N, C-alpha and C positions, 0 to 999 in steps of 0.2 A: 842534775841530770844534764847530759850533753846531747846535742843533736848530732846525727850521723854526718860527718864530713871527712871522708877518707884522706883528703889532702892535708888536713890540719890537725886532726885529733885521733891519733892511733890509740886504741884502748887495749892494754895488755891483757892477754888471756892468762888466767891464773889456774894452775893445777895441771895435772897430766891427763886427766880425763874430764871432758866437758860435757855436761848434760844439756840437751836441747829439747825443750818442751814445746809442743804445739797445743795451744789452748784457745778457748773462746774468750777473748779479751786479754791479750798479752800485756798491754800497757796497764790495765786494771790489776792483773796478777802481779806485775812488777811493783806497783804501788802497795799492794797487799804484802808482798814479801819484804818490802822495806819496813813496813810497820811491824809485821809479825816476827821477822827473823833478822832485822837489822841490815838487810841488803842495801847496796848502793847501786843506783842506776847509773851506769857509766856511758852508755851509748844507746841511741834509739834511731830507727829510720822512720821517716814520716809515714803516716797512714795513707792508704790508697783512697780512691774516691768513694769506696764502700766503708771506710772507717777501719779497715783491717791493718794492723801493724805487722810489717814483714820481718822485723828483727828488733829485739831488745837484748842488751848485754848487761848483766848484773854481776857484781862481786858479792858473794855470800860466804861468810865464814872462811875466808881465805881462798876461795875458789871462784871460778866463773860459772855462771848459769845463763844459758841463752833461751829466749822465748820468741814465739811468733804466733800470730793468729793462723787459722787454717786457710789454705788456698787450694781448694779441691780442683780447680781448673789447671793447677800445676802438679797434680798428683799428690797433694798433701791434704787429704780429707781429715776432718776431725773425728777422733775416736776417743771413747772414754779411757782414762788412764787405767792400766791394769798390770799386774804381775811385776811391779817394781816399787821400791821405796827409796826416797832420797833421805840419807842419813847425815845429820849434822853432829859432829864430834864437838861437844861443848863442855864448859865448866858451868857450874850453878844451873843444872838442868831444871830444877823446880822453877826458878825465876824465868828462864827462857821459855819453858812450856807454858807458864801462866801468861807471859807476854803474847805468845801466839794465840792462845785461847781468847784473850782479851781483844785481840785484833780481829777475831772472827773465825779462827780455826776450830774444828770440832775435835774434842778429845776422843781418841780411839782406845788408847791404853795409857793411863796416867803413869808418870815415872815411878819405877819400883826397882828394888834390888833383883837382879837376874841371876840365874844359875851360873853364869860365867863371871859373876862378881861385880859387874858394872851396874849403874843405874840407867834404865832405858825406858823410853816412852814413845808413843806414836800419836800423830794428829792427822786429820784430813783437812786440806785447805778448801776454800770455797770453789775451787776449780776442779776438785776431785782427786788431787794428787795427795798421796800419803807421804808424810814426812815423819822420820824418826829422829829422836835425839838420844845420844849415848854419852854418858859421863863416865870416864874411866875410873876404876877403883884407884884410890890414892895409895 
């Protein structure tokens, strides 16, 4: 994990669309995503005096994912995650799904063959975010 220092450590953003999640415990979520999904923590900003982390940059499955704690005084109040799913395109879905559950994710839909031909499953992380995994048909 690197510490945020804009003058010495630029962290490349990966992917054409970057998701930014606001959670209760951004640094704890980053550590969970490292265990569950193999994420790499590439940048963090120091916590404020209340222990809130304003920014964490992860590389997950070839893309960037950004996290922060809620800062309601700046118009960023915490809301429960809803109406979206983060989907990881993976190989060996069964092993990846089992790793996430072992790390503390809750199984929502175990991997299964889907009508479109791929294997697909869903999990909920301890922060309320639904993650899906999709393994393309070979």
